[in-house]
Structure formats: structure tokens, C-alpha cells
C-alpha positions as CSV (number, residue, x, y, z in Angstrom):
1,M,0.0,0.2,-0.1
2,S,1.5,3.3,-1.0
3,T,1.7,6.0,1.4
4,E,3.1,8.8,-0.7
5,T,1.0,12.1,-0.3
6,P,-0.5,13.0,-3.8
7,T,0.9,16.4,-5.4
8,V,-1.2,19.1,-5.6
9,P,-0.6,20.8,-8.8
10,A,-0.3,24.8,-8.7
11,V,-3.1,26.9,-9.2
12,Q,-2.2,28.7,-12.5
13,A,-3.7,32.4,-13.6
14,D,-6.3,32.1,-16.1
15,E,-4.9,33.4,-19.3
16,R,-8.5,34.4,-20.4
17,L,-8.6,37.2,-17.9
18,A,-6.7,40.3,-18.9
19,Y,-4.1,41.5,-16.5
20,R,-3.6,45.2,-16.2
21,G,-0.3,46.7,-15.5
22,P,-0.1,49.9,-13.5
23,I,0.3,52.1,-16.4
24,Q,-3.2,50.9,-18.1
25,R,-4.8,51.2,-14.6
26,L,-3.5,54.6,-14.3
27,L,-4.7,55.5,-18.0
28,T,-8.3,54.7,-17.1
29,R,-8.2,57.0,-14.0
30,P,-10.7,60.0,-14.7
31,E,-8.0,62.6,-13.6
32,I,-5.1,61.5,-15.9
33,G,-6.0,63.7,-18.5
34,G,-6.1,66.8,-16.1
35,L,-3.1,65.7,-14.7
36,I,-0.9,65.5,-17.8
37,G,-2.8,68.9,-18.7
38,A,-1.6,70.5,-15.6
39,G,2.0,69.5,-16.2
40,S,2.0,70.5,-19.7
41,I,0.4,73.8,-19.0
42,W,3.0,74.4,-16.1
43,I,5.9,73.7,-18.2
44,F,4.6,76.1,-21.0
45,F,4.0,79.2,-18.9
46,W,7.2,78.3,-16.9
47,S,9.2,78.6,-20.1
48,V,7.7,81.7,-21.3
49,S,7.3,83.7,-17.9
50,D,10.3,84.5,-15.3
51,V,7.6,84.8,-12.5
52,F,5.7,81.8,-13.1
53,G,8.0,79.0,-11.7
54,T,9.0,81.2,-8.7
55,T,7.4,80.5,-5.2
56,A,5.7,83.9,-5.5
57,G,4.1,83.0,-8.7
58,I,2.8,79.5,-7.4
59,N,1.5,81.0,-4.4
60,N,-0.3,83.4,-6.7
61,Y,-2.2,80.9,-8.9
62,L,-2.6,78.5,-5.6
63,D,-4.5,81.6,-4.0
64,V,-6.7,81.8,-7.1
65,A,-7.4,78.2,-7.2
66,T,-8.7,77.7,-3.8
67,S,-12.2,79.2,-4.1
68,L,-12.6,77.5,-7.3
69,G,-11.2,74.4,-6.5
70,I,-13.5,73.9,-3.3
71,M,-16.5,74.5,-5.5
72,A,-15.4,72.7,-8.3
73,I,-14.9,69.7,-6.0
74,A,-18.3,69.9,-4.5
75,V,-20.0,70.3,-8.4
76,A,-17.9,67.5,-9.4
77,L,-19.6,65.3,-6.7
78,L,-22.8,66.3,-7.7
79,M,-22.2,65.7,-11.3
80,I,-21.0,62.5,-10.5
81,G,-24.5,61.9,-8.8
82,G,-26.2,63.0,-12.2
83,E,-27.2,66.6,-11.3
84,F,-26.1,70.1,-11.7
85,D,-26.5,73.4,-9.7
86,L,-26.6,76.6,-11.4
87,S,-26.9,78.4,-7.9
88,S,-23.8,77.6,-6.6
89,G,-22.0,80.6,-7.6
90,A,-24.5,82.8,-6.6
91,M,-24.8,81.0,-3.0
92,T,-21.1,82.0,-2.2
93,G,-21.8,85.6,-2.6
94,A,-25.2,85.3,-0.5
95,T,-23.7,83.2,2.5
96,G,-20.9,86.2,2.4
97,M,-23.2,89.0,2.5
98,L,-25.6,87.2,5.0
99,V,-22.6,86.9,7.8
100,V,-21.9,90.3,7.1
101,L,-25.3,91.8,7.6
102,L,-26.0,89.6,10.7
103,V,-23.2,91.1,12.4
104,K,-23.6,94.9,11.6
105,D,-24.2,97.3,14.6
106,T,-28.0,97.2,15.5
107,G,-28.2,101.0,14.9
108,E,-28.1,100.4,11.2
109,L,-31.1,99.3,9.3
110,G,-31.0,95.7,9.0
111,G,-28.2,94.9,11.3
112,L,-28.5,92.4,14.0
113,G,-25.4,93.1,15.7
114,L,-25.0,89.6,16.4
115,P,-21.6,88.0,17.4
116,L,-20.0,86.0,14.7
117,T,-20.4,82.7,17.1
118,V,-24.0,83.2,16.4
119,A,-24.0,84.5,13.0
120,I,-21.6,81.9,11.4
121,P,-23.5,79.2,12.4
122,I,-26.9,80.6,11.1
123,T,-25.5,81.3,7.7
124,F,-24.6,77.6,7.5
125,L,-27.9,76.6,8.3
126,F,-29.3,78.9,5.7
127,A,-26.8,77.2,3.0
128,M,-27.8,73.7,4.2
129,G,-31.6,75.0,3.9
130,V,-31.2,75.9,0.3
131,G,-29.5,72.9,-0.7
132,W,-32.1,70.7,0.8
133,I,-34.9,72.7,-1.1
134,N,-33.0,72.3,-4.3
135,G,-32.6,68.5,-3.9
136,T,-36.3,68.2,-2.6
137,L,-37.8,70.1,-5.6
138,V,-35.7,68.2,-8.3
139,E,-36.9,64.7,-6.4
140,K,-40.7,65.6,-5.6
141,T,-41.3,67.7,-9.0
142,G,-39.4,65.5,-11.4
143,L,-37.7,68.9,-12.9
144,P,-34.3,68.8,-14.2
145,S,-32.2,70.2,-11.9
146,F,-30.9,72.7,-14.6
147,I,-34.4,74.5,-14.4
148,V,-34.8,74.1,-10.5
149,T,-31.2,75.7,-9.8
150,L,-31.6,78.0,-12.4
151,G,-34.5,79.7,-10.4
152,T,-32.8,79.4,-7.1
153,F,-29.8,81.2,-9.0
154,F,-32.2,84.3,-10.1
155,V,-33.8,84.1,-6.7
156,L,-30.4,84.4,-4.6
157,R,-29.0,87.2,-7.3
158,G,-32.1,89.2,-6.7
159,A,-32.0,88.9,-2.9
160,K,-28.6,89.8,-2.8
161,L,-29.1,93.0,-4.9
162,G,-32.2,93.9,-3.2
163,F,-31.1,93.4,0.4
164,S,-27.9,95.2,0.1
165,K,-29.8,98.0,-1.4
166,L,-32.4,98.1,1.3
167,F,-30.4,97.7,4.3
168,V,-27.3,99.5,3.7
169,D,-28.5,101.5,0.5
170,K,-25.2,100.2,-1.4
171,V,-24.5,97.4,-3.3
172,I,-21.8,96.4,-1.1
173,V,-21.8,95.6,2.8
174,E,-19.1,96.2,5.1
175,G,-17.9,95.8,8.4
176,L,-17.4,92.3,9.1
177,D,-14.1,93.3,11.2
178,D,-16.1,95.5,13.8
179,A,-17.8,92.2,15.1
180,P,-16.6,91.7,18.9
181,D,-15.1,88.3,18.5
182,Y,-13.9,88.9,15.1
183,D,-10.2,88.4,16.4
184,F,-11.0,84.6,17.1
185,W,-12.9,83.9,14.1
186,V,-10.4,85.5,11.7
187,N,-7.9,82.9,12.6
188,I,-9.9,80.2,11.4
189,F,-11.5,82.0,8.1
190,G,-8.9,84.8,7.3
191,A,-5.4,83.6,8.8
192,V,-2.3,84.1,6.8
193,W,1.1,82.4,7.2
194,I,4.5,84.4,6.1
195,R,6.9,82.3,4.4
196,N,9.6,85.1,4.8
197,D,9.9,84.4,8.4
198,H,10.9,80.9,7.9
199,L,14.5,80.6,6.7
200,W,16.6,77.4,5.9
201,D,20.0,78.2,5.3
202,S,23.3,75.9,5.8
203,F,26.8,75.2,4.3
204,L,25.2,72.0,2.5
205,G,22.4,73.8,0.8
206,G,20.0,73.5,3.5
207,R,16.3,73.4,2.0
208,D,17.5,72.7,-1.8
209,L,19.5,69.8,-0.5
210,V,16.8,68.7,1.4
211,F,14.3,69.3,-1.4
212,G,16.7,67.2,-3.9
213,V,17.1,64.4,-1.7
214,L,13.2,63.9,-0.8
215,A,12.6,64.4,-4.4
216,A,15.2,61.7,-5.4
217,I,13.8,59.3,-2.6
218,G,10.4,60.0,-3.9
219,A,11.1,59.2,-7.4
220,T,12.9,56.1,-6.5
221,A,10.3,54.9,-4.4
222,I,7.6,55.3,-7.4
223,V,10.1,53.5,-10.1
224,V,10.5,50.9,-7.0
225,G,6.8,50.6,-7.1
226,F,6.0,50.4,-10.5
227,M,8.5,47.4,-10.8
228,E,6.9,45.7,-8.0
229,L,3.7,45.9,-9.8
230,S,5.0,45.2,-13.5
231,L,7.5,42.5,-13.0
232,V,7.4,38.9,-11.9
233,R,8.9,38.3,-8.6
234,R,11.7,35.6,-7.8
235,T,10.7,32.6,-5.8
236,E,13.4,33.8,-3.3
237,A,12.8,37.4,-3.4
238,G,12.6,37.6,0.2
239,S,15.9,36.4,0.4
240,M,19.4,38.2,0.9
241,P,20.7,39.9,-2.7
242,S,23.4,38.2,-4.4
243,V,27.0,39.9,-4.2
244,R,26.5,41.3,-7.6
245,S,23.2,42.7,-6.9
246,A,24.3,44.3,-3.8
247,F,27.1,45.9,-5.4
248,A,25.5,47.3,-8.0
249,L,22.8,48.6,-5.8
250,L,25.1,50.0,-3.2
251,I,27.3,51.7,-5.8
252,G,24.4,53.0,-7.7
253,L,22.7,54.5,-4.8
254,V,26.3,56.0,-3.5
255,A,27.0,57.7,-7.4
256,G,23.2,58.6,-7.8
257,F,22.7,60.7,-4.2
258,G,26.5,61.9,-4.8
259,G,25.8,63.4,-8.2
260,L,22.5,65.0,-6.9
261,I,24.4,66.7,-4.1
262,Y,27.3,67.8,-6.3
263,L,24.5,69.2,-8.5
264,T,22.8,71.4,-6.0
265,Q,26.2,73.0,-5.1
266,T,27.5,73.8,-8.4
267,D,26.0,75.9,-11.5
268,G,28.8,75.5,-14.2
269,V,28.0,74.0,-17.5
270,A,30.9,71.5,-16.9
271,D,29.7,71.1,-13.4
272,N,26.3,70.1,-14.3
273,W,27.2,67.9,-17.4
274,T,29.5,65.8,-14.5
275,G,26.8,65.9,-11.8
276,A,24.0,64.8,-14.1
277,L,26.1,61.9,-15.7
278,V,27.4,60.8,-12.4
279,M,23.6,60.8,-11.1
280,A,22.3,59.2,-14.2
281,V,24.8,56.1,-14.1
282,G,24.4,55.7,-10.3
283,A,20.3,55.5,-10.8
284,I,20.4,52.7,-13.6
285,L,22.9,50.8,-11.5
286,A,21.0,51.2,-8.4
287,I,17.7,50.3,-10.2
288,Y,19.3,47.2,-12.4
289,G,20.9,46.0,-8.8
290,Y,17.5,45.9,-7.1
291,S,15.7,44.3,-10.0
292,S,18.3,41.7,-10.1
293,W,17.6,40.6,-6.7
294,R,13.9,40.8,-6.7
295,F,12.4,39.9,-10.3
296,E,13.2,36.9,-12.4
297,P,15.1,37.2,-15.7
298,F,13.5,37.6,-19.0
299,S,12.9,33.9,-20.2
300,G,11.1,34.8,-23.8
301,S,12.8,35.0,-27.1
302,S,14.3,38.4,-27.3
303,G,14.0,38.6,-31.2
304,G,16.3,40.4,-33.4
305,V,16.9,43.8,-34.1
306,S,14.8,44.6,-37.3
307,M,13.5,48.2,-38.2
308,G,11.7,47.3,-41.4
309,G,8.0,47.9,-42.2
310,Q,5.9,50.0,-40.3
311,N,7.9,50.4,-37.2
312,G,11.0,51.6,-39.2
313,R,9.3,54.2,-40.6
314,R,7.9,55.1,-37.4
315,A,11.5,55.3,-36.0
316,L,12.5,57.2,-39.0
317,I,9.8,59.8,-38.5
318,G,10.3,60.0,-34.9
319,I,13.9,60.5,-35.2
320,G,13.8,62.7,-38.1
321,L,11.5,65.1,-36.0
322,I,13.9,65.2,-32.9
323,V,16.7,66.3,-35.4
324,V,14.7,69.1,-37.1
325,G,13.5,70.4,-33.9
326,T,16.9,70.3,-32.4
327,L,18.3,72.1,-35.4
328,L,15.8,74.7,-35.4
329,G,16.1,75.4,-31.8
330,V,19.9,76.1,-32.6
331,V,19.2,78.1,-35.6
332,M,16.8,80.5,-34.4
333,D,17.2,83.2,-32.3
334,S,15.8,82.5,-29.0
335,S,16.0,86.1,-27.6
336,N,14.2,87.8,-30.6
337,T,11.1,89.0,-29.7
338,D,9.8,90.6,-32.6
339,V,6.3,90.1,-33.4
340,L,5.5,87.9,-36.4
341,G,1.8,88.3,-36.1
342,L,-1.0,88.4,-33.4
343,L,0.5,87.3,-30.3
344,L,3.3,85.1,-31.7
345,T,7.0,86.2,-31.8
346,V,10.2,84.7,-33.2
347,Q,11.2,83.6,-29.6
348,G,7.7,81.9,-29.4
349,L,7.7,80.4,-32.7
350,R,11.0,78.8,-31.8
351,A,9.9,77.5,-28.8
352,I,6.7,76.1,-30.2
353,L,9.0,74.2,-33.3
354,F,11.8,73.2,-31.4
355,G,9.2,71.9,-28.5
356,G,7.1,70.4,-30.9
357,C,9.3,68.5,-32.9
358,V,10.9,67.1,-30.4
359,I,8.1,66.1,-27.9
360,V,6.1,64.5,-31.3
361,G,9.4,62.7,-32.2
362,V,9.9,61.1,-28.7
363,L,6.1,60.2,-28.6
364,I,6.4,58.3,-32.0
365,L,9.3,56.4,-30.9
366,L,7.5,55.5,-27.5
367,G,4.6,54.9,-29.5
368,A,6.3,52.2,-31.8
369,A,8.2,50.7,-28.8
370,Q,4.6,49.9,-27.5
371,R,3.1,48.2,-30.4
372,S,2.2,44.6,-29.9
373,D,3.9,43.3,-32.9
374,T,7.4,44.8,-31.6
375,S,10.1,42.6,-30.7
376,P,11.6,42.9,-27.3
377,V,15.0,44.0,-28.9
378,N,13.2,46.6,-30.9
379,R,11.2,47.7,-27.8
380,F,14.5,48.4,-26.1
381,V,16.4,50.0,-29.0
382,L,13.4,52.5,-29.4
383,T,12.7,53.1,-25.7
384,A,16.6,53.8,-25.1
385,L,16.6,56.0,-28.1
386,A,13.9,58.1,-27.2
387,G,15.8,58.4,-23.7
388,L,19.1,59.3,-25.2
389,S,17.4,61.8,-27.5
390,V,15.7,63.5,-24.6
391,A,19.1,63.7,-22.9
392,G,21.0,64.8,-26.0
393,V,18.2,67.8,-26.4
394,G,18.8,68.4,-22.7
395,F,22.5,69.3,-23.2
396,V,21.7,71.3,-26.3
397,I,19.5,73.4,-24.0
398,Q,22.0,74.0,-21.2
399,A,24.6,74.7,-23.7
400,E,22.6,77.6,-25.2
401,A,20.6,78.7,-22.2
402,A,21.4,82.1,-20.6
403,S,18.8,81.5,-17.6
404,R,19.7,79.4,-14.8
405,K,16.3,77.9,-14.9
406,Y,17.1,76.2,-18.2
407,R,20.6,75.7,-17.4
408,A,20.1,73.8,-14.2
409,E,16.6,73.1,-13.3
410,F,14.9,72.3,-16.6
411,F,18.5,70.5,-17.4
412,A,17.8,68.4,-14.5
413,W,14.4,67.3,-15.0
414,M,15.3,66.3,-18.7
415,M,18.2,64.2,-17.3
416,A,15.7,62.6,-14.7
417,A,13.1,61.8,-17.7
418,A,16.2,60.6,-19.9
419,V,17.4,58.5,-16.9
420,L,13.6,57.0,-16.8
421,L,13.3,55.9,-20.4
422,V,16.8,54.4,-20.4
423,T,15.9,52.7,-17.2
424,I,12.8,51.2,-18.4
425,A,14.2,50.1,-21.7
426,I,17.0,48.0,-19.8
427,V,14.4,46.6,-17.0
428,R,12.1,45.5,-19.7
429,I,14.3,43.4,-21.9
430,S,16.3,42.0,-18.8
431,F,13.5,40.8,-16.7
432,D,10.0,38.9,-17.3
433,Q,6.9,41.2,-17.5
434,R,3.9,40.3,-15.2
435,R,1.1,38.7,-17.0
436,H,-1.3,37.9,-13.9
437,A,-2.0,39.2,-10.5
438,D,0.4,38.7,-7.5
439,E,-1.5,40.1,-4.4
440,P,1.5,40.5,-2.2
441,A,3.1,42.0,-4.8
442,D,0.5,44.7,-6.0
443,R,0.2,45.3,-2.3
444,F,3.4,45.7,-1.4
445,G,3.8,48.1,-4.9
446,T,1.0,50.0,-4.3
447,L,2.2,51.0,-0.7
448,V,5.7,52.1,-2.0
449,S,4.4,54.0,-4.9
450,I,1.9,55.9,-2.5
451,S,4.8,56.4,-0.1
452,G,6.8,58.0,-3.0
453,I,4.3,60.1,-4.0
454,V,3.8,61.3,-0.5
455,V,7.7,61.6,0.1
456,F,7.9,63.7,-3.4
457,L,5.1,66.1,-2.4
458,M,7.0,66.8,1.0
459,A,10.0,67.9,-1.3
460,I,7.9,70.3,-3.1
461,A,6.2,71.6,0.3
462,T,9.6,71.9,1.5
463,K,10.5,74.2,-1.4
464,L,7.3,76.3,-1.0
465,L,7.2,76.8,2.7
466,W,10.7,77.3,3.6
467,A,12.9,80.2,2.1
468,T,16.8,81.0,1.8
469,S,18.2,84.2,2.4
470,I,19.8,84.5,-1.2
471,E,16.2,83.9,-2.6
472,L,14.7,86.5,-0.2
473,V,17.4,88.7,-1.3
474,E,16.7,88.4,-5.0
475,S,12.9,88.0,-5.0
476,R,12.4,91.0,-2.7
477,A,8.7,90.0,-2.2
478,I,6.9,89.1,0.9
479,I,4.9,85.7,0.2
480,T,2.1,85.0,2.5
481,Y,0.0,81.8,2.5
482,R,-3.6,82.2,3.1
483,I,-5.5,79.5,5.4
484,S,-7.9,79.2,2.3
485,I,-5.1,76.8,0.6
486,L,-5.3,74.6,3.7
487,Y,-9.0,74.3,3.3
488,F,-8.4,73.5,-0.5
489,F,-6.1,70.6,0.1
490,V,-8.1,69.1,2.9
491,F,-11.5,69.3,1.2
492,A,-9.8,67.7,-1.7
493,G,-8.4,64.8,0.2
494,V,-11.2,64.5,2.4
495,A,-13.7,64.3,-0.7
496,T,-11.4,62.0,-2.7
497,W,-11.8,59.6,0.6
498,I,-15.4,59.8,0.9
499,L,-16.0,59.1,-3.0
500,M,-13.5,56.1,-3.3
501,R,-13.8,54.4,0.2
502,T,-17.3,55.0,1.8
503,K,-20.7,53.9,1.2
504,F,-21.7,57.3,0.4
505,G,-19.0,57.5,-2.5
506,S,-20.4,54.3,-4.1
507,W,-23.9,55.4,-3.8
508,T,-23.0,58.6,-5.5
509,F,-21.4,56.8,-8.6
510,A,-24.6,54.6,-8.6
511,V,-27.4,57.2,-8.8
512,G,-25.3,59.1,-11.4
513,G,-25.0,55.9,-13.4
514,N,-28.6,54.6,-13.4
515,K,-30.8,56.0,-10.7
516,G,-33.5,53.3,-11.3
517,A,-31.1,50.6,-11.1
518,S,-29.6,51.9,-8.1
519,R,-32.9,52.1,-6.1
520,Q,-33.2,48.2,-7.3
521,V,-30.3,47.2,-5.3
522,G,-31.6,49.4,-2.3
523,V,-29.6,52.6,-2.7
524,P,-31.5,55.5,-1.2
525,A,-31.4,57.4,-4.4
526,A,-33.5,60.7,-3.4
527,R,-31.9,61.1,0.0
528,T,-28.2,60.9,-1.6
529,K,-28.8,63.3,-4.4
530,T,-30.3,65.8,-1.9
531,Q,-27.1,65.3,0.5
532,L,-25.0,66.2,-2.6
533,F,-26.9,69.2,-3.4
534,M,-26.4,70.0,0.3
535,V,-22.6,69.3,-0.2
536,V,-22.7,72.0,-2.8
537,S,-24.3,74.6,-0.6
538,G,-21.9,73.5,2.3
539,A,-19.2,74.5,0.2
540,S,-20.6,77.5,-1.3
541,W,-21.0,78.6,2.6
542,L,-17.2,78.0,3.1
543,V,-16.0,79.9,-0.2
544,G,-18.2,82.8,0.8
545,T,-17.1,82.8,4.5
546,L,-13.7,82.8,3.3
547,I,-14.3,85.8,1.0
548,A,-16.0,87.6,3.7
549,F,-13.2,87.4,6.0
550,R,-10.5,88.3,3.3
551,L,-12.2,91.4,2.1
552,N,-14.4,92.2,5.4
553,S,-17.0,93.1,2.8
554,V,-18.9,91.4,0.1
555,Q,-20.3,93.0,-3.0
556,A,-23.6,91.9,-4.3
557,N,-22.4,90.2,-7.4
558,V,-19.9,88.4,-5.7
559,G,-19.8,84.7,-7.4
560,D,-22.5,85.5,-10.2
561,G,-21.6,83.6,-13.3
562,Q,-19.0,81.6,-11.3
563,E,-21.0,78.5,-11.7
564,F,-19.7,78.0,-15.3
565,F,-16.1,77.9,-14.4
566,Y,-16.9,75.4,-11.6
567,I,-18.4,73.1,-14.0
568,I,-15.4,73.8,-16.5
569,A,-13.1,72.8,-13.7
570,A,-14.6,69.6,-13.0
571,V,-14.8,68.7,-16.8
572,V,-11.4,69.5,-17.4
573,G,-10.7,67.1,-14.3
574,G,-12.3,64.0,-15.9
575,N,-15.7,64.4,-14.7
576,L,-18.4,63.5,-17.3
577,L,-21.2,65.9,-17.9
578,T,-23.5,62.5,-18.2
579,G,-22.7,61.4,-14.6
580,G,-21.5,58.1,-13.1
581,Y,-18.0,58.7,-13.8
582,G,-15.5,61.3,-12.3
583,S,-13.2,62.2,-9.6
584,A,-12.7,64.9,-6.7
585,A,-9.1,64.9,-7.3
586,G,-9.5,65.7,-10.8
587,A,-12.0,68.8,-10.2
588,A,-9.2,70.1,-7.9
589,I,-6.6,69.5,-10.9
590,G,-9.1,71.1,-13.1
591,A,-9.2,74.2,-11.0
592,L,-5.5,74.5,-10.8
593,I,-5.1,74.5,-14.6
594,M,-7.6,77.2,-15.0
595,A,-5.8,79.2,-12.3
596,M,-2.6,78.8,-13.9
597,S,-4.0,79.8,-17.1
598,F,-5.5,82.9,-15.6
599,Q,-2.4,83.9,-13.9
600,G,0.1,82.8,-16.6
601,I,-1.2,84.8,-19.2
602,P,-0.5,88.2,-17.6
603,F,2.8,86.8,-16.2
604,A,3.9,86.2,-19.6
605,G,3.2,89.8,-20.6
606,W,0.4,88.5,-22.7
607,N,-2.9,90.7,-23.4
608,S,-5.4,89.4,-20.8
609,D,-8.3,89.8,-23.1
610,W,-7.4,86.6,-24.4
611,R,-7.9,84.4,-21.5
612,F,-11.2,83.3,-22.1
613,L,-10.2,82.0,-25.7
614,F,-7.5,79.9,-23.6
615,V,-9.9,78.6,-21.3
616,G,-12.3,77.5,-24.2
617,V,-9.4,75.6,-25.9
618,I,-8.1,73.9,-22.7
619,L,-11.8,72.7,-22.3
620,L,-11.9,71.3,-25.6
621,L,-8.6,69.6,-25.5
622,A,-9.2,68.3,-22.1
623,V,-12.4,66.7,-22.9
624,M,-10.8,65.3,-26.4
625,V,-7.7,64.1,-24.4
626,N,-9.9,62.3,-21.3
627,N,-12.0,60.5,-23.9
628,Y,-8.9,59.2,-26.0
629,V,-6.9,58.2,-22.9
630,R,-9.9,56.6,-21.3
631,G,-10.6,54.8,-24.7
632,R,-7.0,53.7,-25.7
633,A,-6.7,52.0,-22.0
634,E,-9.9,50.4,-22.0
635,K,-9.4,48.8,-25.5
636,S,-5.9,47.5,-24.0
637,T,-7.6,45.7,-21.1
């Protein structure tokens, strides 16, 4: 009688179930199009304006984005729920005006002389009541929310003008700072934080060194997280690395951070080249060493180098565009500000041709590398070629740049992009790509990626919150951050958490996607939509109160017409007008895009009359990019 235990076959992943890698999952996120747009617009205005990329410029458009962003987030939640609120703009002015009227001295007509401790809660209850009325009317009457809230808009607009004229005989109400408990409440709704009082100097570079190190750690963690989500783990991944892997990892880390520190301490062309090359080689060595320790080597057929057919044509077109763009950048005068027509100068035409040709060329190379019929070797060649092209263009820009922001900052970012592309090429041809889910690796990769994003944001916050003595001398500007910026970030974080991690968030998506079906599965559709209207009114109360404490007065027309900007910001951030799909973080990004556009135009010295044309173009492009990216990502799953 046999006593052998039968072998249990290993459970194999079902190959019929498509596995989506981290890039594909990112592309299906609603806010990814807005994030790409925000980065593109920032780079554009940073390149044409000396103020835009400074801390003072960032503070300026962050300040503009706060009120717009808080409202855009609330409106986005309502849009995801399948409804609109056209009274949201007028409500901001109404709540701000009401709180001022409630605290005005009793000797004045209409003034109740209430303390802010009483007036602010009353104003909040008023806003909640209006939101409840909007939601109840929509549900009870069956009328479109467009019609109901349009009526509320005219009621609030007329009430603001009528009551201000009746009570104070002016279109503006003033005197909020006369309230007896103003000194307490101004710290909650009107506080400012002065950056100039917080210096961080040291012989090693202080703030700038900390910024660079944190940014490098964050970027490294993001790359490691993506590799954990994309590559096949070794069966002994938890064991100690081999001598070769450990040596490459250690030498790479030392060289990478050494090159980074050297870059932060120098500004000469030769020094920058040396630091960048040392940092690049170190980063590639460190990532390769880590990958050799953690992941399975490539086991498939790599194929040969063959650039014939469609891939060859694409590669030639991409390389040709990069070469033409670089030659135009060298030949055309970067300092010529002669106007060619409308707003375009020779300098601007050069930037468009140079940047456009190079970017399109690199994208064509990367697109050819991603084709399913591309062999692993061809994919490696095309991706590495794209990275080397970015590095070459970076050296060209640095060699002819007169401004330090191009010679050092922009050069550093281009080197980082080049290193990333070359590293991706090496890793993809050296290690097996994941074709199935791996729960421990996915969990660890997600945790590391999120941690990297947090560290990277900490790096940015370090540069924004602390100043250096040299910077203060050069800028001669007093930079203050208003508490409204904090409310904006907190509101965006809380709204994102509610939407993605709570039952109410799931109900919001459900009622926006199909109200009837959601009711059949037990979702309280009517209550959910009414609560969403109340969220918008609550956000209007917050914005109105912030405006009142900032100015100590409110005009009757405050907020009128702003509801369209809230909707535009939400749409630019990836929220669909049809409901059932969207993101609170995307709406915040959309608001930031609009703020950067509004402030970037005057920073660049352009005529501000063109800003609405710019916003219209951004809206159309954002919608088309969001649809394209989402469609391509869904087809690839």
C-alpha cells in the first residue's frame, strides 16, 4: 500500500482574464488627462515667464485656485451623481453677504448686531436649507436640476442686490471686522502664514539639498513600486541579494545621491554635466541591482533588431522630427521678441517648433515601442533611443541657455526623464513582465508607490514653505499663504476619500450611472442626491465665508456667473457631464489648470483679453484627451 502524498498541482492564473499593469490602470483614472494637462500648462508658462515658476508665482495661482477648487470639487461630486447646481456661484456671495449683515451694528437698518459665534452657524444652516430645497424640489417635482437651480440662482441674485440696497443703500456690505469676536474667527477663516519668516540656510545648501534628496527618494520609491506592480517576482525575493546585485545597488545609490548633491552645490556647465552623468549612471545601476535581486530574468525570445516595415518608418519619422526640432532650436534666435503676427513672436515660434518637433518625435518612438508586434529587442532600442534623444536635447538646451532655470532646473528634469526611459528599456528587456495578479507584490508595490508620491509632495512643500536668504534678497517679495489654501487641500483629500472609500461614495456613482437600477439594489437615491446638493451649498458657505473674512466686505455680484467655471474645472478634471464617472481630485486639478491659465497669461506679458479664448481651448482639448486616453486604456484591457 502506497503512503506517498499526492502532489497538488499549482494553481495557474487564468490566461483568459486580462491583467492590467500599473500604466493601464493609471490611464483609466478620470484625473489622468487633467494631470497631464496640468503638467503641460505648467511647463509652458514656466518656459515663457520668469515669475510663473517662482514661489511667488506658485502662491499666486494657488490662491486663485482655492475658491474655484473647493467649489469645483463639490460640483464634481454632484455631477458624478448625475445633477447640476447653477445656483452655486450666487450662493457663495449670498452666504458671505448674510454673515456680514448679521453682525452689523443694530443701529444700522437691517443690522442685528449678532456675534460671529452665532452668525456663522446661522449662515451655515441657511446654506444647508437652500441645498435641501434644491434637492427636494428636483426629487419631488421630477424637474431637471438645471431648471430648479437656475430658478434658485435668480432668487439669490435678486435677493443679494435687493437686500443690500434695502439695508445699507449700497451694493456692498462692509464692517465684518467690527464684530466683537472677530479676532477669534479671523484665525479660522482669514489667517495668513508668512513664508519670509521661515529661513532654512546651511553650508550644504539647506532647503535645496533636502528638497533634492526628498525628491530623489520619492521618485525612486515610485519607480520601485511600479516595478513591483509590473515584473514577476523571484521565488526567493525575500532572501538576501547576491553579491553582484548588492554591489550594483550600493554603488548606484552612492553615485546617484553623490551626483545629486554635487548638482545642488554647483552651477557651471561642466559641473552640471558631470553631476548629471554621475547621477544618471548611479540611478541606472541602483535600479538594475534592485531588479536583479527581486525579479525573474527575461525568459522569452528577445528576437532580433529589425527596423523594417511600419516600425522602421515610425522610428525614422520620430528621429527625423527630433533632429529637425533640435536644428531649429539651434538656428533660430531664442532672444528675438519681434512680433510675427497676433501674439506670436520669433522667440515663441522657436519654442513651438523646437519643443513640438522634439516632443512629437519622442512620443512616436515610444508609441512604436509599445506596439504589440514589436520584438523585445526593438522595444529596447526604441525606448533607449527616446531616452538618449531627451538627454541630447537637454544638453543642447543647457549649452545655449542664458537663464539658470534652463541651465540647471530644466536640464535636471530632462536628465531625470532620460534616465527613466533608459532604465525602463533596460528593465523591460532584462526581466519578465507580469501577466497575472500577484496579491503580495501588488499590495507592496501600491504601498511603496503611494509612499513615494507622499515623499515627493513633501519635497515640493519643503521648497514652498521655507526660504533661503539668497532667495529673499533676489526676489524682494513678501510671500504669504492664506488659510484658504489649507482648506482647499483638506477638502480635496476628504472628498476623494469619501468618494473612493465610503458607502456614500459608492451610492454617488450608482445614482449618477443609473438612478433606477440603484434604487432596485437598495441605494437611497433621493436622499443621496439631496445630500449632494447640500454638499454644494456647504462648500458655497465655506467659500463665501472665506471671501468675507478676506475682504471684510462682500459685493452683491460676488459669485454670479462663477458656476460655469466650477463646471468647466470639473470637466477638465475628467468628470463626465452625463454622470456616473469622475473624480474629486480631478476637479481640484482642473481648478489648478484654470488658475494657472488665468495667472500665466499676465505673467507672460500677454493681453489678458485673450484668457477666455485660452480657457475655451483648454476645455475642448481636455475633453478630447480624456476621452482618447480612457478609450485607449479600455481597449488595451
